[in-house]
C-alpha positions in Angstrom: -111.4 42.8 78.7 -114.0 40.7 77.4 -117.1 43.1 77.4 -119.9 42.4 75.2 -123.0 43.9 74.1 -123.5 47.6 73.0 -122.6 50.7 74.6 -125.4 52.3 76.8 -127.2 55.1 75.7 -127.4 56.6 78.8 -123.6 56.9 79.1 -123.7 60.5 77.5 -124.9 61.6 81.2 -121.4 61.6 82.3 -121.2 64.9 80.2 -117.9 66.1 81.8 -116.2 63.1 80.9 -112.5 63.7 79.3 -111.2 60.5 78.7 -113.2 57.0 77.2 -111.0 53.9 76.4 -113.0 50.7 75.7 -110.9 49.2 73.0 -109.9 45.6 72.5 -113.4 44.2 73.7 -116.2 42.4 71.8 -118.7 45.2 71.8 -120.9 45.7 69.1 -123.8 47.7 67.6 -123.6 51.6 66.5 -122.5 54.2 68.5 -125.3 55.8 70.8 -126.2 59.6 69.8 -125.7 60.5 73.5 -122.0 60.6 73.3 -122.3 64.0 71.5 -122.8 65.4 75.1 -119.1 64.6 75.8 -118.3 68.4 75.0 -115.0 68.0 77.0 -114.0 64.5 75.6 -110.4 64.6 74.9 -109.9 61.0 73.9 -112.4 58.7 72.4 -110.7 55.3 71.6 -113.2 52.4 70.6 -110.8 50.4 68.4 -110.6 46.5 68.2 -114.3 45.9 68.6 -117.4 45.0 66.5 -118.5 48.7 66.2 -120.5 48.8 62.5 -122.2 51.3 60.6 -121.3 54.7 58.7 -119.4 57.5 60.5 -121.0 59.9 58.4 -124.5 59.3 60.2 -124.4 57.4 63.0 -127.8 56.3 64.6 -129.9 58.3 62.1 -128.5 61.7 62.9 -128.7 64.4 60.5 -125.3 66.0 61.7 -122.7 63.1 62.0 -122.3 62.4 65.6 -118.3 62.9 65.8 -118.3 66.2 64.8 -120.6 67.3 67.5 -118.1 66.2 70.2 -116.7 69.7 70.4 -113.3 71.2 69.8 -112.0 69.4 72.9 -111.2 66.2 70.9 -107.5 65.4 70.4 -107.4 61.7 70.0 -109.7 59.6 68.0 -109.3 55.8 67.4 -111.9 54.0 65.9 -109.3 51.4 64.1 -110.2 47.8 63.7 -114.0 47.6 63.9 -116.7 47.3 61.1 -117.5 51.1 60.0 -118.0 51.7 56.5 -119.2 54.9 54.0 -117.5 57.9 53.6 -116.0 60.2 56.3 -117.9 63.5 57.0 -115.5 66.5 55.9 -116.2 68.1 59.2 -113.8 65.6 60.9 -110.9 67.9 59.5 -112.4 70.8 61.0 -112.2 69.9 64.8 -109.5 72.4 66.1 -107.4 70.5 68.4 -107.9 66.8 66.7 -103.9 65.6 66.6 -104.3 61.9 66.2 -106.9 59.9 64.0 -107.0 56.3 63.4 -109.5 54.6 61.2 -107.5 51.9 60.0 -108.9 48.3 59.1 -112.4 49.3 58.4 -114.2 49.1 55.3 -114.3 53.3 54.6 -114.3 54.4 51.0 -114.1 57.6 49.2 -111.8 60.2 48.0 -109.9 61.7 51.1 -109.1 64.9 49.2 -112.9 65.8 48.4 -113.6 65.5 52.0 -111.5 68.4 53.2 -112.6 72.1 54.0 -110.6 74.9 53.1 -109.0 75.3 56.5 -105.7 73.1 57.2 -106.4 69.8 59.4 -104.6 69.9 62.7 -103.8 66.1 62.5 -100.3 65.2 63.1 -100.6 61.5 63.2 -103.2 60.1 60.6 -103.9 56.2 60.0 -106.2 55.3 57.3 -104.6 51.7 56.4 -106.7 48.8 55.2 -109.5 50.6 53.8 -110.8 51.5 50.5 -109.8 54.9 50.4 -109.2 56.5 46.7 -108.0 59.6 45.3 -104.8 61.7 44.5 -102.0 61.3 47.2 -100.1 64.6 46.3 -103.8 66.6 46.5 -104.1 65.0 49.9 -100.9 66.3 51.2 -101.4 69.9 51.0 -104.0 69.8 53.5 -102.0 68.1 56.3 -99.1 70.3 57.2 -98.8 69.1 60.6 -98.2 65.1 59.8 -95.5 63.4 61.6 -97.0 60.2 60.9 -98.9 59.2 57.7 -100.1 55.5 57.3 -102.0 54.9 54.0 -101.1 51.5 53.3 -103.5 48.8 51.7 -106.0 51.1 49.8 -106.3 52.6 46.2 -104.5 55.9 46.5 -103.2 57.0 43.1 -100.4 59.6 41.5 -97.2 60.2 42.4 -94.8 61.5 45.2 -94.5 65.3 44.5 -91.2 67.1 44.7 -92.6 69.6 47.2 -93.2 67.0 49.8 -90.3 68.7 52.1 -92.1 72.2 52.2 -95.6 70.8 52.7 -94.9 68.2 55.3 -91.6 69.0 56.8 -92.3 66.5 60.0 -92.9 63.5 58.5 -91.1 60.8 60.3 -93.1 58.0 59.3 -94.6 57.4 55.9 -96.4 54.4 55.0 -97.8 53.7 51.5 -97.8 50.3 50.9 -99.8 48.2 48.6 -101.7 51.4 46.6 -101.7 52.4 42.9 -98.6 54.8 43.1 -96.3 55.5 40.1 -93.7 57.5 38.7 -89.9 57.9 40.2 -89.1 58.3 43.7 -88.2 61.8 44.3 -84.8 62.7 45.9 -86.5 65.2 47.9 -87.7 62.7 50.4 -84.2 62.8 51.7 -84.7 66.3 52.9 -87.3 65.1 55.4 -84.9 65.7 58.4 -87.3 63.3 60.8 -88.2 60.7 58.3 -86.7 57.4 59.9 -89.3 54.9 58.4 -90.3 54.9 54.8 -92.3 52.1 53.2 -93.3 52.5 49.7 -93.7 48.6 48.8 -95.8 47.1 46.5 -96.9 50.0 44.2 -95.8 50.8 40.6 -92.8 53.1 41.1 -89.8 52.9 38.4 -86.4 54.7 37.7 -83.5 54.5 40.2 -83.3 54.6 44.0 -82.0 58.3 44.6 -78.3 58.6 45.7 -79.6 61.2 48.2 -81.2 58.5 50.3 -77.5 58.7 52.0 -78.4 62.1 53.4 -81.4 61.1 55.3 -80.0 62.3 58.9 -82.7 60.5 61.0 -81.3 57.1 59.7 -77.6 57.7 60.2 -77.4 56.7 63.8 -80.2 55.3 66.3 -82.8 57.5 67.5 -82.7 59.0 71.1 -85.7 61.1 71.1 -89.2 60.9 69.8 -90.5 64.2 70.2 -90.7 66.9 67.6 -90.1 70.6 68.0 -92.8 71.8 65.2 -90.9 75.2 64.8 -92.9 77.2 67.2 -91.2 76.2 70.4 -94.0 73.5 71.0 -93.2 70.1 71.5 -95.6 67.4 69.7 -96.5 64.4 72.0 -98.1 61.6 70.0 -100.4 59.1 71.3 -99.2 55.8 70.2 -101.2 54.3 67.5 -100.3 50.9 65.3 -98.7 50.4 62.2 -98.2 47.3 60.3 -94.7 46.6 58.8 -93.0 43.5 57.4 -90.6 42.6 59.8 -88.2 39.5 59.3 -90.4 38.5 56.4 -93.7 38.6 58.3 -96.4 40.7 58.9 -96.0 42.5 62.4 -98.2 45.1 64.3 -95.9 47.9 66.0 -97.1 50.3 68.6 -94.7 52.4 70.5 -91.7 50.3 69.2 -92.4 52.1 65.8 -90.9 55.3 67.6 -87.4 53.7 67.3 -87.9 51.7 64.1 -85.3 52.9 61.5 -86.3 51.0 58.2 -86.7 51.4 54.3 -88.9 49.2 52.2 -88.9 49.6 48.4 -90.1 45.9 47.7 -92.0 45.0 44.8 -91.7 47.7 42.5 -89.9 48.1 39.2 -87.1 49.8 40.1 -84.1 49.7 38.3 -80.4 50.4 38.4 -77.9 49.8 41.1 -78.0 49.8 44.6 -76.5 53.3 45.7 -73.1 52.3 47.7 -74.0 55.7 49.5 -76.8 53.7 51.5 -74.2 52.5 53.8 -73.9 55.5 55.4 -77.3 54.8 57.2 -75.8 53.2 60.1 -79.0 53.5 61.8 -81.0 51.1 59.6 -82.5 48.1 61.2 -84.4 46.8 58.5 -83.7 47.2 54.4 -86.0 45.5 51.8 -85.6 45.9 48.1 -86.6 42.7 46.9 -89.0 42.0 44.1 -87.3 44.8 41.6 -85.0 44.7 38.7 -81.7 46.2 40.6 -78.5 45.3 38.9 -74.8 45.5 39.9 -73.5 44.5 42.9 -74.2 44.6 46.4 -72.4 47.6 47.9 -69.0 46.5 49.3 -69.4 48.6 52.5 -72.7 46.9 53.6 -71.1 45.7 56.8 -71.4 49.5 58.1 -75.1 48.9 58.7 -74.0 47.1 62.0 -77.2 47.4 63.4 -79.2 46.1 60.4 -81.2 43.1 61.6 -83.3 42.3 58.4 -81.8 42.4 54.7 -83.9 41.2 51.7 -82.4 41.9 48.4 -83.9 38.7 46.7 -85.7 38.7 43.1 -83.2 40.9 41.6 -80.7 41.2 39.0 -77.8 41.3 41.2 -74.4 40.0 40.4 -70.8 39.7 41.5 -69.8 38.2 44.9 -71.2 38.9 48.4 -69.1 41.4 50.0 -67.0 40.1 53.0 -67.9 42.9 55.1 -71.6 41.1 55.3 -70.0 39.2 57.8 -69.7 42.3 60.2 -73.5 42.6 60.5 -73.5 41.1 64.0 -77.2 41.8 64.5 -78.4 40.1 60.9 -80.8 37.4 62.1 -83.1 37.9 58.6 -81.3 37.6 55.1 -82.6 36.8 51.9 -80.2 37.1 48.7 -82.0 34.5 46.8 -82.9 34.8 42.9 -80.2 36.9 41.8 -77.2 36.3 39.6 -74.6 36.3 42.3 -71.6 34.3 42.2 -68.2 33.3 44.4 -68.0 31.9 47.6 -70.1 32.8 50.4 -68.3 34.4 53.1 -68.0 32.4 56.4 -67.8 35.2 59.0 -69.1 35.1 62.4 -73.0 36.0 61.9 -73.0 34.2 58.6 -72.4 31.1 60.1 -75.5 31.0 61.9 -77.7 31.7 59.0 -77.3 28.1 57.9 -80.9 27.9 55.9 -79.7 27.4 52.1 -82.8 28.9 50.7 -81.3 32.5 51.7 -79.2 31.9 48.8 -81.2 29.9 46.4 -81.3 30.3 42.8 -77.9 31.9 42.6 -76.4 29.5 40.0 -72.6 30.8 40.5 -72.9 30.5 44.4 -71.0 28.2 46.5 -69.9 27.2 49.9 -71.8 26.8 53.2 -74.6 26.3 53.5 -75.0 25.4 50.0 -74.3 21.8 49.0 -72.0 23.1 46.1 -68.5 22.9 46.7 -65.9 25.7 45.9 -62.9 25.0 43.7 -60.5 27.3 45.9 -59.6 25.9 49.2 -59.3 29.0 51.4 -62.5 30.1 52.8 -63.4 34.1 52.5 -63.5 35.4 56.1 -64.2 39.0 57.3 -62.0 41.0 59.5 -64.0 39.7 62.4 -62.9 36.1 61.7 -59.3 36.9 60.6 -58.0 36.0 64.1 -59.8 32.5 64.2 -57.5 29.6 64.0 -57.9 27.5 60.8 -59.4 24.6 62.8 -62.3 26.9 63.7 -62.9 28.4 60.3 -63.6 24.6 59.1 -65.5 23.6 61.8 
């Protein structure tokens, strides 16, 4: 709606309130202390407003107001506000808290130092677009129920530990974009049997892409279910929050649709070596971005196996050789970038590639020729895929 002003202090009189959602308005000011009377509150959703102040000590209260809400709280969404300061450690002791979204504020501090000795019950944690610091590996040990972890655009440091499979086996969305992480990408990520969205872009990762990524079972076919059994016979149902991912070269905000998004983004790191040919086994992939690295060798010959792929960005690497004919078989492809490599030969002219007529897709590959570039190839017979093999000669030259 278009509500303005502050939250009335008397709202706490509705003591049996179980669900409060005032998101996406123009509300401002600090949260009234009276909300601590909501001892039965399960959902508190205040996102996309102009609330300000600290979470640790709102309205001058000695004890953090959010920690007085009681153990009934399942969902807490304070994202996209003007909150600042550190998080109170007591927030992790809320017994039934499953969803926590504090993204897009100006919060600070080391997440690891805010934890108590007990394990957090949080399964969906969104802390992106803040100024959090601390060690990534130390943080993981305290969140063994995680299915979604979004830490994008912070100052988290350290490496991805090889024991991530043991401590966080339920992870299905891992977003670590734009932090200060380094080291190699551990092959153990491929053992996360639910993982279907992996975003490690804009960090300092080095080394090669693990061949074992081909074993990511949740990426081998389209996702049919979004519920996860936690191993105790209980199904985890999650409140749909938001995540920001780069989609077709633009920043997009995904909500419930992210549950079916299968994507890998390793762009803007310092990765080297070849693109593993085994990655073409991940037939559920809809987006693959490896741009801005030092990858060499050729584009995998069977790239056309990724028939659901909509976005492919391999630009700004050191790739060489010809563009595989099978790329013409990517009938869902609507965003392609192969620029700034050392590719050579004639650009295939199959069905889908004929619709991608922007020459910048292939720019700064001195050895490439053919449509849509202005460089004419010396040979007279166009390269075509199996999909275009049945076309007449006149159609191929249209």
